[in-house]
C-alpha positions in Angstrom: -27.7 10.0 18.4 -26.3 8.1 16.2 -23.6 5.8 16.5 -20.6 6.1 14.3 -17.7 4.5 13.1 -14.7 6.0 11.0 -12.3 4.4 9.1 -9.1 5.6 7.8 -8.0 3.8 4.6 -4.4 4.4 3.0 -2.5 2.3 0.6 0.7 2.6 -0.8 3.0 2.7 1.7 6.1 0.6 0.0 8.3 1.2 2.9 7.9 4.5 3.4 9.5 4.7 7.2 7.3 8.0 8.4 4.4 7.5 6.4 3.3 4.4 8.1 4.6 6.7 11.2 2.1 8.9 10.2 -0.5 6.3 9.5 -0.3 4.9 13.0 -0.7 8.6 14.4 -4.2 8.7 13.0 -6.1 7.4 15.6 -4.7 9.8 18.1 -5.2 12.8 15.5 -8.6 11.6 13.5 -10.2 9.4 16.1 -10.5 7.1 13.8 -12.6 3.2 15.2 -10.5 1.3 12.0 -7.2 1.1 10.8 -6.2 -0.1 6.9 -3.2 0.3 5.0 -4.4 -2.0 2.2 -1.8 -2.8 -0.3 2.0 -2.2 -1.7 4.0 -2.6 1.9 7.4 -3.1 1.2 10.0 -0.8 -0.4 11.8 -1.9 -3.9 15.4 -1.6 -3.4 17.8 -2.4 -1.0 20.8 0.7 -0.9 24.3 0.6 -0.3 26.1 3.1 2.2 29.4 2.9 1.9 32.5 3.6 4.8 35.3 4.8 2.7 37.4 5.3 5.8 36.2 4.5 9.0 33.6 7.4 10.5 33.3 8.9 6.7 30.2 7.1 4.9 28.5 8.5 1.3 25.7 7.3 -0.4 23.8 7.6 -3.9 20.5 8.4 -3.4 18.3 9.3 -6.3 21.3 8.9 -8.6 23.2 11.5 -6.1 25.9 10.6 -4.1 25.7 12.3 -0.3 28.2 11.7 2.0 28.5 12.6 5.6 30.5 12.0 8.4 30.5 9.7 12.1 27.0 8.6 13.8 25.1 11.5 13.7 26.1 11.4 9.8 25.4 7.6 9.1 22.3 8.2 11.0 21.0 10.9 8.8 21.5 8.5 5.8 19.5 5.7 7.1 16.8 7.9 8.2 16.7 9.0 4.5 16.4 5.9 2.9 14.2 4.7 4.7 12.2 7.8 5.3 11.9 7.3 1.3 11.0 3.4 1.5 14.3 1.6 0.7 16.6 -0.8 2.9 20.2 0.4 3.9 23.0 -1.5 4.0 26.0 -0.7 6.1 29.5 -1.9 4.2 33.3 -1.3 3.0 34.1 -0.6 -0.1 35.0 -4.7 -1.0 31.5 -5.9 0.4 29.6 -3.1 -2.1 32.2 -4.2 -4.9 31.2 -8.1 -3.9 27.3 -6.8 -4.1 27.2 -5.5 -7.1 28.9 -9.1 -8.8 26.6 -10.7 -6.3 22.9 -10.3 -7.7 21.8 -13.1 -5.6 23.1 -12.3 -2.1 21.6 -8.8 -2.7 18.0 -10.3 -3.4 18.5 -12.4 0.3 19.4 -8.8 1.7 16.4 -7.3 0.5 14.0 -10.3 1.8 15.4 -10.2 5.2 15.6 -6.2 5.6 12.2 -6.3 4.1 10.5 -8.9 6.6 12.8 -7.3 9.3 11.6 -4.1 8.9 7.2 -5.3 8.7 7.7 -7.3 12.1 8.7 -4.3 12.9 6.1 -2.1 12.0 3.7 -4.1 12.8 4.7 -4.5 16.7 5.0 -1.0 16.6 1.4 -0.7 15.6 0.4 -3.5 18.5 2.4 -1.0 20.8 1.1 2.5 19.7 -2.0 2.6 18.5 -5.5 1.9 20.8 -6.2 -1.6 21.4 -10.1 -0.4 20.8 -8.6 0.8 16.8 -8.9 -2.4 14.8 -6.2 -2.3 12.1 -6.7 -4.8 9.5 -3.4 -5.3 7.1 -2.9 -6.7 3.7 0.2 -7.6 0.9 -0.6 -5.4 -2.4 0.2 -7.1 -5.9 4.1 -5.1 -5.4 4.8 -7.4 -2.2 6.1 -10.7 -2.1 4.2 -14.1 -1.2 7.1 -14.0 1.5 4.8 -11.3 4.1 1.7 -12.7 4.4 3.0 -15.4 7.1 4.9 -12.1 9.1 1.3 -10.4 8.9 -0.6 -13.5 10.5 1.7 -14.1 12.8 0.5 -10.5 14.7 -3.1 -11.8 14.2 -3.8 -11.6 17.4 -3.4 -7.7 17.1 -3.7 -7.1 13.5 -6.2 -8.4 11.1 -4.7 -10.4 7.8 -7.9 -9.5 5.4 -7.5 -12.1 2.8 -8.8 -15.3 1.7 -12.4 -14.7 4.1 -15.0 -12.2 5.2 -14.2 -9.8 8.5 -16.9 -8.7 9.9 -16.0 -4.5 10.3 -18.2 -3.0 11.8 -22.3 -2.9 12.8 -23.3 -5.9 10.1 -21.0 -4.1 7.8 -19.5 -7.0 5.9 -15.5 -6.4 4.2 -13.5 -8.7 1.6 -10.8 -8.3 0.2 -8.3 -9.0 -3.2 -4.5 -7.8 -3.4 -3.9 -8.6 -6.8 -4.2 -6.4 -10.3 -4.5 -6.6 -13.6 -0.8 -6.8 -15.4 1.4 -4.4 -15.4 4.1 -2.8 -17.1 6.7 -4.5 -14.1 5.6 -8.1 -13.6 5.2 -7.8 -10.2 4.4 -10.6 -8.2 0.6 -10.9 -7.7 -1.1 -9.8 -11.1 -2.9 -11.6 -13.6 -5.1 -11.5 -17.4 -8.2 -10.4 -16.7 -9.8 -13.9 -17.3 -7.8 -15.0 -14.4 -9.2 -12.1 -12.2 -12.6 -12.5 -13.0 -12.6 -16.9 -11.9 -11.0 -15.3 -9.2 -13.6 -13.1 -8.2 -16.2 -15.6 -8.7 -14.7 -18.3 -5.9 -14.3 -14.8 -3.9 -18.6 -13.7 -4.3 -19.0 -17.0 -2.6 -17.6 -15.5 0.7 -20.6 -13.0 0.9 -22.9 -14.2 3.5 -25.0 -10.8 3.8 -26.9 -8.5 1.6 -24.1 -6.6 -1.0 -25.6 -3.3 0.1 -23.9 -3.9 3.1 -20.6 -5.2 1.7 -17.4 -3.5 1.7 -15.0 -4.3 -1.0 -11.5 -3.7 0.0 -10.0 -4.3 -3.5 -5.8 -3.2 -4.0 -6.5 -2.6 -7.9 -9.5 -0.3 -9.3 -11.6 -0.4 -11.3 -11.6 0.6 -14.8 -12.6 4.3 -16.2 -13.2 5.9 -13.1 -11.0 8.8 -11.9 -9.6 6.0 -9.9 -7.0 4.5 -12.5 -5.1 6.7 -14.4 -1.9 6.7 -15.0 0.6 8.5 -17.3 0.5 6.7 -21.0 3.8 4.4 -21.3 6.1 4.4 -24.4 8.4 1.3 -24.9 10.8 2.5 -22.5 8.6 2.6 -19.3 8.2 6.6 -20.0 5.5 8.6 -20.0 4.7 10.0 -23.3 4.2 13.6 -23.5 2.1 15.5 -26.2 2.4 19.7 -26.6 4.1 19.5 -23.0 1.5 17.9 -20.9 1.4 13.8 -19.9 -0.8 11.6 -21.6 -3.2 10.0 -19.0 -5.0 6.0 -19.8 -7.2 4.3 -17.4 -5.1 0.9 -16.0 -7.3 -0.5 -13.9 -9.3 -3.8 -14.5 -11.8 -4.6 -16.5 -13.3 -7.1 -14.2 -13.3 -5.6 -11.0 -15.7 -2.6 -12.7 -17.9 -5.8 -13.9 -18.0 -7.5 -10.6 -19.0 -4.2 -8.9 -21.6 -3.0 -11.7 -23.1 -6.9 -11.6 -23.8 -6.9 -7.6 -23.2 -3.1 -5.8 -21.7 -3.0 -2.6 -21.7 0.0 -0.2 -18.3 0.8 -0.7 -15.3 0.2 -3.1 -11.6 0.5 -1.1 -9.1 1.0 -4.0 -5.0 1.5 -4.7 -2.3 0.6 -6.6 -2.8 3.7 -8.9 -0.6 6.7 -7.3 -1.4 9.5 -9.1 -5.4 8.8 -8.9 -6.2 10.5 -6.0 -10.1 10.2 -6.1 -13.6 9.1 -5.5 -16.1 8.2 -7.9 -19.0 5.8 -8.5 -20.0 3.3 -10.1 -24.1 2.9 -9.7 -24.8 3.0 -6.3 -21.4 2.1 -5.2 -18.8 4.3 -3.9 -15.0 3.6 -4.9 -12.6 5.7 -3.6 -8.0 5.7 -4.3 -6.3 7.5 -1.4 -3.6 7.6 -3.6 0.4 7.1 -2.9 3.4 10.2 -2.2 5.1 7.7 -0.2 8.2 8.9 -1.5 7.9 12.4 -0.4 7.1 11.4 2.9 3.6 12.2 2.9 0.7 10.3 4.4 -2.7 10.0 2.1 -5.4 8.5 2.7 -9.6 8.5 2.9 -12.0 9.0 6.5 -15.1 7.3 6.0 -17.5 8.1 8.9 -20.3 4.6 8.5 -23.5 4.5 10.5 -25.7 1.5 11.0 -27.7 3.0 8.1 -24.1 3.1 5.7 -22.2 5.7 4.6 -22.4 9.3 6.6 -19.6 11.4 4.9 -16.2 10.8 3.8 -13.2 13.1 2.9 -9.6 12.9 2.0 -6.7 14.1 4.0 -2.9 14.2 3.2 0.1 15.7 5.5 
C-alpha cells in the first residue's frame, strides 16, 4: 500500500475564535497529518462593551446595539464578538468617550489584544493538536509585522515557514510568501508587481529540488484564474452592480502567475480572495484557494492527499 500524507490548508481566519477552534479539530475529524493556516490571522477591530450600569452591558455589532445583563450576558457578548473576529474591550461610559477621542490608545489596545489572542491560539495548537501532526502557521498581507515574533516564539511546535524552504513530507519542498499586489486598503504586506517580481526571484533561490517537487505556499492567488475573482469596486469601495448582479474582476498577482508559469511547481496553496473558493490549473500546476467565511464562523479548507508520486487527490470541505 502506498504511503499517503494528508494536508489540510486553510487561510483568512481574521481573528475568528470559532474558526480557529474548528481548524484545531481537523486532525481528529479528517485524519490530517499536516495542518496549515497560511495568512491573515488577526482581526480588524476592537469592539467596546459598555457597562452602562453595574451588570448591564451593551455593544454595537454590525451597526446594531445589543444589550445583555449579568456575567452570563457579558460572556455572550464577548463570545459573539470574538467569534466574528473582533476584539472585545469592556469599559465604562467615561472610558468609552475617552477612547473615542484618543485613537492612538485604541491602536494600543488593538495591538495588545491581537498579540494576546494569537499567542493563546498557538498555545491551544500546542496542547490540542497531536504530537505527530505537523503545524504550519504564517501571516498574510493584513497582518502586522509585529505578529511574526509571536509565531516564532512557538517554534518548538509551530513551524514559521517564511524565509526558508520547508521539507513538508517525502522529498517535497515548500516555499512561502505572504506579500500581495496592491489592494484598496493599503495593507501592511503589499507591493507593486515589479517589486513582487524582484522578491519572488530572490525567493526562487531557496529551492533546492526539482520544481515538480515544489509546493508554493503563497497567500496571494495568481491573476486570471478561478482563485482571484472579487467584486469590482467603485470609488467608494462599494461593489459595482449591473442589472442586479455583482460585477466580478480578476485581482490576483500577475507576478505570481508568471512565476508559476515559468517554474511549474507541483502545487500552489493560496488564499486572500475570500469569494474565490476554487481550484484551477496553470499548465501542470494545481492551484487552490479555500476562500473564507470567517465572519459566519465557517471554516473552509482543502484536503490534499500526497504520495511519493505526487498529488493523489484533493477536495474542498467547509463547516
